[in-house]
gemmi code that builds the backbone of each chain (N, CA, C; Angstrom):
import gemmi

chains = {
    "A": [
        ("GLN", (83.827, 92.337, 101.992), (84.655, 93.002, 100.988), (84.080, 94.380, 100.680)),
        ("VAL", (84.877, 95.394, 100.880), (84.421, 96.765, 100.668), (84.271, 97.043, 99.181)),
        ("GLN", (83.165, 97.695, 98.833), (82.938, 98.120, 97.453), (82.525, 99.579, 97.449)),
        ("LEU", (82.906, 100.295, 96.383), (82.582, 101.705, 96.243), (81.851, 101.921, 94.926)),
        ("GLN", (80.894, 102.848, 94.946), (80.101, 103.130, 93.762), (79.851, 104.626, 93.645)),
        ("GLU", (80.307, 105.211, 92.529), (80.093, 106.636, 92.290), (78.707, 106.874, 91.688)),
        ("SER", (78.157, 108.040, 91.975), (76.886, 108.424, 91.365), (76.841, 109.935, 91.218)),
        ("GLY", (76.088, 110.390, 90.214), (75.943, 111.815, 89.975), (75.689, 112.101, 88.518)),
        ("PRO", (75.436, 113.373, 88.189), (75.145, 113.739, 86.798), (76.317, 113.451, 85.876)),
        ("GLY", (76.005, 113.005, 84.668), (77.042, 112.741, 83.682), (77.365, 113.952, 82.822)),
        ("LEU", (76.542, 114.996, 82.944), (76.742, 116.200, 82.140), (76.572, 117.432, 83.028)),
        ("VAL", (77.561, 118.301, 82.981), (77.531, 119.535, 83.770), (77.867, 120.702, 82.844)),
        ("LYS", (77.170, 121.812, 83.023), (77.432, 122.985, 82.188), (78.653, 123.750, 82.680)),
        ("PRO", (79.367, 124.387, 81.755), (80.510, 125.217, 82.158), (80.094, 126.262, 83.181)),
        ("SER", (80.984, 126.511, 84.134), (80.842, 127.478, 85.241), (79.974, 126.946, 86.379)),
        ("GLU", (79.328, 125.814, 86.191), (78.505, 125.253, 87.260), (79.340, 124.352, 88.181)),
        ("THR", (78.660, 123.766, 89.168), (79.337, 122.921, 90.147), (79.064, 121.449, 89.878)),
        ("LEU", (80.126, 120.686, 89.811), (80.063, 119.234, 89.640), (79.905, 118.610, 91.024)),
        ("SER", (78.911, 117.742, 91.167), (78.682, 117.082, 92.457), (78.575, 115.575, 92.256)),
        ("LEU", (79.389, 114.843, 92.979), (79.376, 113.390, 92.909), (79.338, 112.793, 94.314)),
        ("THR", (78.737, 111.622, 94.416), (78.667, 110.905, 95.679), (79.238, 109.517, 95.510)),
        ("CYS", (79.930, 109.043, 96.521), (80.472, 107.697, 96.544), (79.822, 106.936, 97.699)),
        ("THR", (79.177, 105.838, 97.383), (78.538, 105.008, 98.399), (79.427, 103.815, 98.702)),
        ("VAL", (79.710, 103.640, 99.977), (80.576, 102.556, 100.430), (79.717, 101.431, 100.995)),
        ("SER", (79.975, 100.224, 100.539), (79.259, 99.063, 101.054), (80.264, 98.007, 101.509)),
        ("GLY", (79.835, 97.187, 102.440), (80.698, 96.117, 102.923), (81.641, 96.539, 104.033)),
        ("GLY", (81.501, 97.767, 104.510), (82.365, 98.252, 105.577), (81.956, 99.651, 105.973)),
        ("SER", (82.355, 100.086, 107.160), (81.979, 101.408, 107.645), (82.945, 102.479, 107.165)),
        ("ILE", (82.382, 103.600, 106.744), (83.200, 104.714, 106.291), (83.921, 105.371, 107.462)),
        ("SER", (83.499, 105.039, 108.675), (84.106, 105.629, 109.865), (85.264, 104.803, 110.413)),
        ("SER", (85.598, 103.734, 109.728), (86.637, 102.831, 110.226), (88.035, 103.424, 110.106)),
        ("SER", (88.751, 103.372, 111.202), (90.177, 103.631, 111.151), (90.844, 102.341, 110.685)),
        ("PRO", (91.902, 102.308, 109.958), (92.795, 103.418, 109.605), (92.587, 103.955, 108.197)),
        ("TYR", (91.331, 104.032, 107.776), (91.095, 104.366, 106.382), (90.781, 105.837, 106.128)),
        ("SER", (91.081, 106.247, 104.913), (90.667, 107.544, 104.401), (89.917, 107.292, 103.098)),
        ("TRP", (89.308, 108.339, 102.570), (88.466, 108.194, 101.384), (88.778, 109.332, 100.430)),
        ("GLY", (88.936, 109.001, 99.164), (89.384, 110.034, 98.240), (88.767, 109.978, 96.859)),
        ("TRP", (89.060, 111.025, 96.104), (88.607, 111.141, 94.723), (89.823, 111.289, 93.806)),
        ("ILE", (89.766, 110.617, 92.690), (90.815, 110.632, 91.673), (90.116, 110.735, 90.331)),
        ("ARG", (90.692, 111.497, 89.397), (90.057, 111.606, 88.094), (91.013, 111.277, 86.965)),
        ("GLN", (90.435, 110.999, 85.801), (91.215, 110.628, 84.627), (90.567, 111.211, 83.382)),
        ("PRO", (91.124, 112.296, 82.841), (90.602, 112.844, 81.581), (90.697, 111.792, 80.483)),
        ("PRO", (89.819, 111.855, 79.502), (89.833, 110.861, 78.419), (91.203, 110.725, 77.779)),
        ("GLY", (91.707, 109.502, 77.747), (92.988, 109.223, 77.107), (94.211, 109.695, 77.876)),
        ("LYS", (94.006, 110.147, 79.114), (95.129, 110.677, 79.889), (95.333, 109.898, 81.185)),
        ("GLY", (96.244, 110.396, 82.011), (96.602, 109.704, 83.235), (95.732, 110.086, 84.423)),
        ("LEU", (96.128, 109.558, 85.581), (95.363, 109.725, 86.811), (95.801, 110.976, 87.571)),
        ("GLU", (94.839, 111.644, 88.182), (95.120, 112.840, 88.980), (94.357, 112.745, 90.296)),
        ("TRP", (95.096, 112.765, 91.419), (94.462, 112.781, 92.733), (93.808, 114.137, 92.954)),
        ("ILE", (92.584, 114.124, 93.494), (91.838, 115.367, 93.724), (91.826, 115.742, 95.198)),
        ("GLU", (91.346, 114.853, 96.050), (91.191, 115.176, 97.458), (90.980, 113.912, 98.274)),
        ("THR", (91.209, 114.061, 99.585), (91.054, 112.949, 100.514), (90.467, 113.461, 101.813)),
        ("ILE", (89.591, 112.655, 102.415), (89.084, 112.964, 103.747), (89.435, 111.794, 104.653)),
        ("TYR", (89.941, 112.109, 105.850), (90.364, 111.097, 106.794), (89.223, 110.770, 107.760)),
        ("TYR", (89.363, 109.639, 108.465), (88.301, 109.225, 109.376), (88.118, 110.251, 110.502)),
        ("SER", (89.149, 111.063, 110.745), (89.059, 112.103, 111.767), (88.247, 113.304, 111.295)),
        ("GLY", (88.016, 113.359, 109.972), (87.293, 114.494, 109.409), (88.198, 115.516, 108.753)),
        ("SER", (89.492, 115.406, 108.961), (90.405, 116.339, 108.309), (90.504, 116.012, 106.824)),
        ("THR", (90.936, 117.004, 106.051), (90.939, 116.864, 104.591), (92.279, 117.264, 103.995)),
        ("SER", (92.501, 116.804, 102.784), (93.702, 117.146, 102.042), (93.308, 117.308, 100.585)),
        ("TYR", (93.823, 118.381, 99.953), (93.417, 118.690, 98.588), (94.621, 118.825, 97.664)),
        ("ASN", (94.421, 118.480, 96.395), (95.421, 118.749, 95.375), (95.581, 120.268, 95.280)),
        ("PRO", (96.800, 120.773, 95.446), (96.994, 122.229, 95.428), (96.436, 122.904, 94.177)),
        ("SER", (96.469, 122.204, 93.053), (96.005, 122.819, 91.805), (94.485, 122.935, 91.736)),
        ("LEU", (93.793, 122.235, 92.612), (92.328, 122.246, 92.603), (91.744, 122.777, 93.900)),
        ("LYS", (92.596, 123.063, 94.860), (92.164, 123.375, 96.214), (91.116, 124.471, 96.301)),
        ("SER", (91.233, 125.489, 95.462), (90.307, 126.624, 95.550), (88.911, 126.270, 95.051)),
        ("ARG", (88.761, 125.129, 94.381), (87.473, 124.813, 93.759), (86.808, 123.555, 94.326)),
        ("VAL", (87.490, 122.816, 95.183), (86.930, 121.531, 95.622), (86.588, 121.515, 97.103)),
        ("THR", (85.594, 120.710, 97.414), (85.283, 120.386, 98.791), (84.921, 118.906, 98.852)),
        ("ILE", (85.175, 118.304, 99.997), (84.829, 116.909, 100.216), (84.119, 116.823, 101.551)),
        ("SER", (83.117, 115.970, 101.621), (82.372, 115.825, 102.862), (81.961, 114.372, 103.037)),
        ("VAL", (81.610, 114.033, 104.260), (81.217, 112.668, 104.590), (79.839, 112.668, 105.257)),
        ("ASP", (79.023, 111.691, 104.894), (77.744, 111.459, 105.563), (77.805, 110.052, 106.148)),
        ("THR", (78.158, 109.970, 107.423), (78.347, 108.656, 108.024), (77.033, 107.889, 108.141)),
        ("SER", (75.928, 108.612, 108.248), (74.637, 107.929, 108.381), (74.263, 107.165, 107.111)),
        ("LYS", (74.782, 107.644, 105.984), (74.500, 106.991, 104.708), (75.706, 106.204, 104.181)),
        ("ASN", (76.808, 106.238, 104.929), (78.053, 105.598, 104.511), (78.493, 106.103, 103.130)),
        ("GLN", (78.441, 107.430, 102.992), (78.781, 108.069, 101.732), (79.757, 109.212, 101.943)),
        ("PHE", (80.524, 109.530, 100.902), (81.284, 110.763, 100.890), (81.102, 111.407, 99.530)),
        ("SER", (81.306, 112.730, 99.493), (80.934, 113.485, 98.304), (82.022, 114.452, 97.870)),
        ("LEU", (81.993, 114.739, 96.582), (82.907, 115.701, 95.951), (82.095, 116.832, 95.349)),
        ("LYS", (82.540, 118.047, 95.564), (81.987, 119.203, 94.860), (83.146, 119.955, 94.221)),
        ("LEU", (83.029, 120.192, 92.920), (84.037, 120.925, 92.161), (83.333, 122.089, 91.471)),
        ("SER", (83.713, 123.296, 91.852), (83.004, 124.472, 91.350), (83.657, 125.056, 90.099)),
        ("SER", (82.918, 125.913, 89.437), (83.405, 126.663, 88.266), (84.077, 125.756, 87.248)),
        ("VAL", (83.377, 124.715, 86.855), (83.983, 123.726, 85.960), (84.139, 124.267, 84.542)),
        ("THR", (85.142, 123.723, 83.867), (85.376, 124.015, 82.455), (85.527, 122.686, 81.722)),
        ("ALA", (85.736, 122.765, 80.419), (85.899, 121.546, 79.629), (87.085, 120.718, 80.119)),
        ("ALA", (88.059, 121.370, 80.719), (89.243, 120.673, 81.228), (88.912, 119.754, 82.401)),
        ("ASP", (87.737, 119.909, 82.970), (87.318, 119.051, 84.088), (86.573, 117.814, 83.610)),
        ("THR", (86.398, 117.684, 82.300), (85.795, 116.480, 81.748), (86.709, 115.291, 82.017)),
        ("ALA", (86.170, 114.276, 82.667), (87.009, 113.145, 83.079), (86.141, 112.018, 83.633)),
        ("VAL", (86.759, 110.862, 83.772), (86.161, 109.796, 84.581), (86.594, 110.056, 86.015)),
        ("TYR", (85.634, 110.137, 86.894), (85.918, 110.399, 88.311), (85.770, 109.094, 89.087)),
        ("TYR", (86.823, 108.755, 89.831), (86.830, 107.559, 90.651), (86.847, 107.938, 92.132)),
        ("CYS", (86.140, 107.176, 92.939), (86.339, 107.264, 94.382), (87.123, 106.021, 94.800)),
        ("ALA", (87.887, 106.161, 95.862), (88.752, 105.070, 96.297), (89.014, 105.176, 97.799)),
        ("ARG", (89.353, 104.059, 98.382), (89.719, 104.023, 99.800), (91.232, 104.139, 99.928)),
        ("GLY", (91.659, 104.977, 100.857), (93.073, 105.104, 101.150), (93.326, 104.704, 102.595)),
        ("ARG", (94.417, 105.186, 103.124), (94.755, 104.943, 104.528), (95.199, 106.241, 105.171)),
        ("ASN", (95.168, 106.263, 106.492), (95.531, 107.477, 107.228), (97.040, 107.616, 107.334)),
        ("SER", (97.682, 107.716, 106.173), (99.135, 107.789, 106.136), (99.575, 108.389, 104.817)),
        ("ASN", (100.673, 109.130, 104.849), (101.236, 109.648, 103.606), (101.867, 108.542, 102.765)),
        ("TYR", (101.968, 107.349, 103.347), (102.519, 106.217, 102.626), (101.415, 105.383, 101.970)),
        ("ALA", (100.195, 105.954, 101.963), (99.018, 105.174, 101.594), (98.896, 104.890, 100.102)),
        ("TRP", (98.222, 103.808, 99.840), (97.821, 103.439, 98.491), (96.294, 103.510, 98.424)),
        ("PHE", (95.742, 103.361, 97.219), (94.306, 103.425, 97.019), (93.784, 102.046, 96.625)),
        ("ASP", (92.889, 101.517, 97.454), (92.319, 100.206, 97.179), (91.201, 99.921, 98.159)),
        ("PRO", (90.026, 99.572, 97.687), (89.629, 99.414, 96.286), (89.198, 100.737, 95.648)),
        ("TRP", (88.865, 100.665, 94.380), (88.354, 101.791, 93.610), (86.915, 101.511, 93.185)),
        ("GLY", (86.167, 102.589, 92.995), (84.874, 102.434, 92.371), (85.067, 102.202, 90.874)),
        ("GLN", (83.994, 101.921, 90.179), (84.097, 101.645, 88.750), (84.314, 102.904, 87.926)),
        ("GLY", (84.053, 104.062, 88.535), (84.250, 105.322, 87.837), (82.983, 105.813, 87.163)),
        ("THR", (82.875, 107.134, 87.056), (81.741, 107.730, 86.366), (82.249, 108.858, 85.477)),
        ("LEU", (81.839, 108.867, 84.234), (82.269, 109.889, 83.290), (81.435, 111.152, 83.469)),
        ("VAL", (82.109, 112.252, 83.675), (81.444, 113.546, 83.764), (81.938, 114.412, 82.610)),
        ("THR", (81.019, 114.863, 81.804), (81.338, 115.722, 80.671), (80.890, 117.140, 80.972)),
        ("VAL", (81.780, 118.090, 80.753), (81.435, 119.498, 80.942), (81.178, 120.100, 79.563)),
        ("SER", (79.948, 120.457, 79.331), (79.559, 120.992, 78.024), (78.233, 121.723, 78.144)),
        ("SER", (78.077, 122.716, 77.325), (76.809, 123.453, 77.321), (75.795, 122.791, 76.392)),
    ],
    "B": [
        ("GLN", (102.348, 117.527, 82.723), (103.610, 116.850, 83.069), (103.510, 116.266, 84.469)),
        ("SER", (103.685, 114.952, 84.589), (103.523, 114.270, 85.868), (104.745, 114.446, 86.756)),
        ("VAL", (104.502, 114.407, 88.070), (105.585, 114.514, 89.045), (106.464, 113.272, 88.989)),
        ("LEU", (105.843, 112.109, 88.741), (106.574, 110.865, 88.582), (106.636, 110.534, 87.092)),
        ("THR", (107.827, 110.176, 86.615), (108.027, 109.962, 85.191), (108.082, 108.483, 84.847)),
        ("GLN", (107.233, 108.080, 83.922), (107.219, 106.708, 83.415), (107.422, 106.737, 81.910)),
        ("PRO", (107.958, 105.669, 81.323), (108.017, 105.600, 79.861), (106.605, 105.469, 79.314)),
        ("PRO", (106.292, 106.139, 78.205), (104.935, 106.061, 77.659), (104.521, 104.652, 77.263)),
        ("SER", (105.479, 103.859, 76.803), (105.135, 102.520, 76.346), (106.299, 101.561, 76.507)),
        ("VAL", (105.957, 100.304, 76.693), (106.916, 99.197, 76.671), (106.224, 98.049, 75.973)),
        ("SER", (107.018, 97.103, 75.492), (106.432, 95.943, 74.832), (107.306, 94.720, 75.049)),
        ("GLY", (106.693, 93.558, 74.880), (107.422, 92.316, 75.013), (106.620, 91.163, 74.444)),
        ("ALA", (107.309, 90.105, 74.120), (106.644, 88.916, 73.584), (106.158, 88.041, 74.731)),
        ("PRO", (105.170, 87.226, 74.474), (104.692, 86.306, 75.522), (105.842, 85.498, 76.103)),
        ("GLY", (105.840, 85.390, 77.430), (106.878, 84.637, 78.114), (108.086, 85.463, 78.512)),
        ("GLN", (108.235, 86.637, 77.929), (109.389, 87.474, 78.239), (109.194, 88.248, 79.543)),
        ("ARG", (110.246, 88.951, 79.925), (110.233, 89.806, 81.108), (110.333, 91.253, 80.677)),
        ("VAL", (109.497, 92.099, 81.258), (109.568, 93.533, 80.987), (109.626, 94.277, 82.310)),
        ("THR", (110.208, 95.470, 82.257), (110.228, 96.324, 83.434), (109.710, 97.706, 83.062)),
        ("ILE", (109.061, 98.330, 84.013), (108.547, 99.688, 83.853), (109.144, 100.538, 84.960)),
        ("SER", (109.777, 101.614, 84.583), (110.422, 102.476, 85.565), (109.512, 103.623, 85.992)),
        ("CYS", (109.796, 104.136, 87.162), (109.058, 105.269, 87.726), (110.090, 106.153, 88.418)),
        ("THR", (110.339, 107.304, 87.848), (111.391, 108.182, 88.366), (110.784, 109.396, 89.050)),
        ("GLY", (111.226, 109.617, 90.281), (110.725, 110.758, 91.048), (111.841, 111.701, 91.432)),
        ("SER", (111.735, 112.242, 92.643), (112.723, 113.221, 93.114), (112.852, 113.127, 94.632)),
        ("ARG", (113.624, 114.049, 95.198), (113.878, 114.015, 96.645), (112.658, 114.405, 97.479)),
        ("SER", (111.637, 114.936, 96.828), (110.444, 115.322, 97.583), (109.390, 114.227, 97.585)),
        ("ASN", (109.608, 113.157, 96.866), (108.629, 112.065, 96.849), (109.331, 110.710, 97.091)),
        ("ILE", (109.667, 110.003, 96.050), (110.279, 108.689, 96.234), (111.581, 108.789, 97.027)),
        ("GLY", (112.388, 109.786, 96.685), (113.669, 109.976, 97.353), (113.554, 110.391, 98.802)),
        ("ALA", (112.373, 110.860, 99.218), (112.147, 111.249, 100.611), (111.742, 110.044, 101.466)),
        ("GLY", (111.625, 108.887, 100.811), (111.295, 107.675, 101.554), (109.855, 107.247, 101.455)),
        ("TYR", (109.051, 108.001, 100.723), (107.644, 107.612, 100.589), (107.525, 106.364, 99.714)),
        ("ASP", (106.586, 105.520, 100.083), (106.389, 104.267, 99.369), (105.877, 104.500, 97.954)),
        ("VAL", (106.150, 103.526, 97.098), (105.647, 103.540, 95.730), (104.656, 102.391, 95.562)),
        ("HIS", (103.560, 102.677, 94.898), (102.524, 101.679, 94.656), (102.259, 101.620, 93.155)),
        ("TRP", (101.805, 100.486, 92.692), (101.565, 100.277, 91.261), (100.131, 99.806, 91.014)),
        ("TYR", (99.570, 100.292, 89.908), (98.215, 99.928, 89.520), (98.207, 99.446, 88.080)),
        ("GLN", (97.316, 98.506, 87.814), (97.072, 98.016, 86.458), (95.693, 98.485, 86.029)),
        ("GLN", (95.598, 99.056, 84.836), (94.301, 99.489, 84.333), (94.040, 98.833, 82.978)),
        ("LEU", (93.163, 97.856, 82.989), (92.741, 97.218, 81.739), (91.819, 98.172, 80.996)),
        ("PRO", (91.733, 98.046, 79.684), (90.907, 98.970, 78.891), (89.472, 99.051, 79.405)),
        ("GLY", (89.016, 100.280, 79.621), (87.633, 100.507, 80.022), (87.301, 100.158, 81.457)),
        ("THR", (88.324, 99.906, 82.273), (88.062, 99.536, 83.662), (88.787, 100.477, 84.620)),
        ("ALA", (88.433, 100.374, 85.896), (89.092, 101.173, 86.918), (90.470, 100.591, 87.227)),
        ("PRO", (91.379, 101.424, 87.705), (92.689, 100.907, 88.131), (92.537, 99.863, 89.233)),
        ("ARG", (93.457, 98.903, 89.232), (93.475, 97.825, 90.218), (94.834, 97.845, 90.896)),
        ("LEU", (94.862, 97.792, 92.220), (96.119, 97.772, 92.949), (96.902, 96.517, 92.609)),
        ("LEU", (98.163, 96.715, 92.221), (99.004, 95.605, 91.792), (100.134, 95.343, 92.797)),
        ("ILE", (100.757, 96.426, 93.244), (101.861, 96.374, 94.203), (101.668, 97.516, 95.194)),
        ("TYR", (101.809, 97.249, 96.492), (101.761, 98.316, 97.484), (103.006, 98.260, 98.352)),
        ("GLY", (103.347, 99.426, 98.908), (104.518, 99.466, 99.773), (105.786, 99.014, 99.074)),
        ("ASN", (105.959, 99.439, 97.854), (107.159, 99.191, 97.034), (107.248, 97.786, 96.456)),
        ("SER", (106.914, 96.768, 97.248), (107.194, 95.409, 96.771), (106.188, 94.356, 97.241)),
        ("ASN", (105.078, 94.793, 97.803), (104.100, 93.832, 98.338), (102.943, 93.603, 97.365)),
        ("ARG", (102.565, 92.350, 97.224), (101.462, 92.016, 96.329), (100.190, 91.725, 97.127)),
        ("PRO", (99.085, 92.400, 96.769), (97.798, 92.035, 97.403), (97.443, 90.595, 97.032)),
        ("SER", (96.584, 90.001, 97.845), (96.159, 88.642, 97.531), (95.458, 88.633, 96.170)),
        ("GLY", (95.741, 87.609, 95.395), (95.137, 87.489, 94.079), (96.009, 87.990, 92.943)),
        ("VAL", (97.061, 88.732, 93.267), (97.981, 89.205, 92.227), (99.064, 88.154, 92.013)),
        ("PRO", (99.225, 87.702, 90.789), (100.221, 86.639, 90.522), (101.635, 87.080, 90.895)),
        ("ASP", (102.457, 86.106, 91.267), (103.838, 86.439, 91.659), (104.719, 86.746, 90.458)),
        ("ARG", (104.113, 86.768, 89.263), (104.842, 87.241, 88.077), (105.097, 88.752, 88.168)),
        ("PHE", (104.321, 89.418, 89.020), (104.470, 90.858, 89.191), (105.300, 91.132, 90.439)),
        ("SER", (106.304, 91.995, 90.310), (107.126, 92.342, 91.457), (107.542, 93.801, 91.367)),
        ("GLY", (107.783, 94.405, 92.527), (108.175, 95.804, 92.566), (109.420, 95.998, 93.388)),
        ("SER", (110.150, 97.068, 93.057), (111.346, 97.418, 93.811), (111.505, 98.929, 93.811)),
        ("LYS", (112.319, 99.395, 94.751), (112.545, 100.838, 94.876), (113.993, 101.062, 95.281)),
        ("SER", (114.602, 102.101, 94.693), (115.965, 102.451, 95.047), (116.170, 103.933, 94.790)),
        ("GLY", (116.608, 104.642, 95.804), (116.867, 106.066, 95.646), (115.616, 106.835, 95.269)),
        ("THR", (115.668, 107.519, 94.148), (114.515, 108.321, 93.691), (113.723, 107.614, 92.612)),
        ("SER", (113.901, 106.306, 92.463), (113.201, 105.564, 91.416), (112.613, 104.260, 91.938)),
        ("ALA", (111.678, 103.747, 91.177), (111.075, 102.445, 91.465), (110.850, 101.722, 90.147)),
        ("SER", (110.658, 100.423, 90.237), (110.432, 99.625, 89.028), (109.386, 98.565, 89.274)),
        ("LEU", (108.637, 98.284, 88.232), (107.687, 97.171, 88.220), (108.212, 96.161, 87.205)),
        ("ALA", (108.332, 94.918, 87.609), (108.786, 93.869, 86.706), (107.662, 92.855, 86.501)),
        ("ILE", (107.518, 92.454, 85.274), (106.529, 91.429, 84.930), (107.265, 90.318, 84.196)),
        ("THR", (107.234, 89.123, 84.760), (107.882, 87.983, 84.125), (106.830, 87.066, 83.513)),
        ("GLY", (107.264, 86.220, 82.600), (106.330, 85.292, 81.964), (105.157, 86.028, 81.355)),
        ("LEU", (105.436, 87.037, 80.552), (104.415, 87.929, 79.999), (103.281, 87.141, 79.337)),
        ("GLN", (102.052, 87.571, 79.622), (100.871, 86.953, 79.043), (100.036, 88.000, 78.322)),
        ("ALA", (99.244, 87.560, 77.376), (98.413, 88.475, 76.595), (97.508, 89.318, 77.488)),
        ("GLU", (97.046, 88.723, 78.588), (96.133, 89.438, 79.494), (96.826, 90.531, 80.302)),
        ("ASP", (98.143, 90.612, 80.209), (98.871, 91.659, 80.918), (98.854, 92.978, 80.146)),
        ("GLU", (98.370, 92.935, 78.908), (98.327, 94.158, 78.102), (97.366, 95.153, 78.754)),
        ("ALA", (97.922, 96.275, 79.192), (97.165, 97.247, 79.986), (98.022, 98.488, 80.187)),
        ("ASP", (97.444, 99.479, 80.851), (98.189, 100.646, 81.300), (98.612, 100.427, 82.743)),
        ("TYR", (99.822, 100.850, 83.066), (100.353, 100.690, 84.412), (100.763, 102.058, 84.959)),
        ("TYR", (100.373, 102.320, 86.208), (100.656, 103.600, 86.841), (101.380, 103.392, 88.167)),
        ("CYS", (102.391, 104.224, 88.413), (103.001, 104.254, 89.732), (102.395, 105.422, 90.518)),
        ("GLN", (102.476, 105.337, 91.836), (101.893, 106.372, 92.711), (102.719, 106.494, 93.976)),
        ("SER", (102.898, 107.707, 94.432), (103.603, 107.944, 95.681), (103.028, 109.194, 96.333)),
        ("TYR", (103.766, 109.758, 97.270), (103.347, 110.973, 97.965), (104.443, 112.002, 97.786)),
        ("ASP", (104.033, 113.262, 97.605), (105.003, 114.343, 97.440), (104.817, 115.359, 98.558)),
        ("SER", (105.917, 115.715, 99.195), (105.832, 116.581, 100.373), (105.786, 118.074, 100.050)),
        ("ARG", (105.884, 118.442, 98.798), (105.823, 119.869, 98.446), (104.394, 120.374, 98.505)),
        ("LEU", (104.241, 121.676, 98.608), (102.928, 122.343, 98.526), (101.880, 121.682, 99.419)),
        ("SER", (102.182, 121.549, 100.687), (101.282, 120.962, 101.687), (101.083, 119.465, 101.517)),
        ("GLY", (101.736, 118.888, 100.550), (101.675, 117.449, 100.387), (100.522, 117.000, 99.523)),
        ("SER", (100.791, 116.014, 98.686), (99.733, 115.469, 97.844), (100.162, 114.114, 97.300)),
        ("TRP", (99.171, 113.312, 96.996), (99.446, 112.042, 96.350), (99.646, 112.291, 94.852)),
        ("VAL", (100.633, 111.639, 94.287), (100.980, 111.880, 92.889), (101.065, 110.563, 92.137)),
        ("PHE", (100.745, 110.639, 90.845), (100.806, 109.482, 89.967), (101.823, 109.721, 88.857)),
        ("GLY", (102.330, 108.631, 88.320), (103.097, 108.717, 87.094), (102.154, 108.897, 85.925)),
        ("GLY", (102.695, 109.237, 84.778), (101.869, 109.482, 83.611), (101.293, 108.230, 82.970)),
        ("GLY", (101.753, 107.072, 83.430), (101.234, 105.818, 82.905), (102.095, 105.237, 81.798)),
        ("THR", (102.140, 103.921, 81.735), (102.887, 103.196, 80.708), (101.976, 102.173, 80.056)),
        ("LYS", (101.897, 102.227, 78.749), (101.096, 101.269, 78.002), (101.955, 100.047, 77.685)),
        ("LEU", (101.555, 98.895, 78.207), (102.260, 97.649, 77.932), (101.565, 96.923, 76.783)),
        ("THR", (102.337, 96.653, 75.738), (101.832, 95.900, 74.598), (102.487, 94.536, 74.575)),
        ("VAL", (101.668, 93.495, 74.512), (102.179, 92.131, 74.395), (102.161, 91.761, 72.917)),
        ("LEU", (103.339, 91.572, 72.367), (103.486, 91.379, 70.917), (102.935, 90.041, 70.426)),
    ],
}
model = gemmi.Model(1)
for chain_id, residues in chains.items():
    chain = gemmi.Chain(chain_id)
    for i, (resn, *xyz) in enumerate(residues, 1):
        res = gemmi.Residue()
        res.name, res.seqid = resn, gemmi.SeqId(i, " ")
        for name, pos in zip(("N", "CA", "C"), xyz):
            atom = gemmi.Atom()
            atom.name, atom.element = name, gemmi.Element(name[0])
            atom.pos, atom.b_iso = gemmi.Position(*pos), 0.0
            res.add_atom(atom)
        chain.add_residue(res)
    model.add_chain(chain)
structure = gemmi.Structure()
structure.add_model(model)
structure.setup_entities()
């Protein structure tokens, strides 16, 4: 059974870069037909897809965040990572990593437990 | 403002049936992209409830069902139980702006 676990700083200063890592256990991150993504949820608000990386290495980004985000994979560690630059208070959220599929018809399952990142000086 | 529109809240008494709607447009649900549903209990991560419009993952009770028609989809919950009180989100894909996965704004289900 595949499980995902987010890790990273819980507090980031404004204008700095938010960096999170998702560790995948119980399965290979290189397995087709899966993709791997990040989704966030500001306190008391809904879900927002951030980005996805496919097993081929290609990526897809939320247009509203595209200029500030990058996603990468470390197959040797079975991990993938999110970097979000120039953060503001609006980026304060619970960040989830999740497994998707190599299809525009994809759903996200399973999800990590989420990690709260607060942007504050 | 979410690309997919859900009612902010619905409620029902134990044992009743409730439905949650998810309204999209021709660039997402209406374009044929599948709709998926998630349940989020307080303080927990979302859990996949329905995938591919109407399919239930193993472990999800058959009290939960999904359907899709045109530019909309619905989640139905029958035999409402206290443990069903949660936030519910629909999700699909939108082909505009290079394409992206989109969520509804979420619906809070209250069991009276």
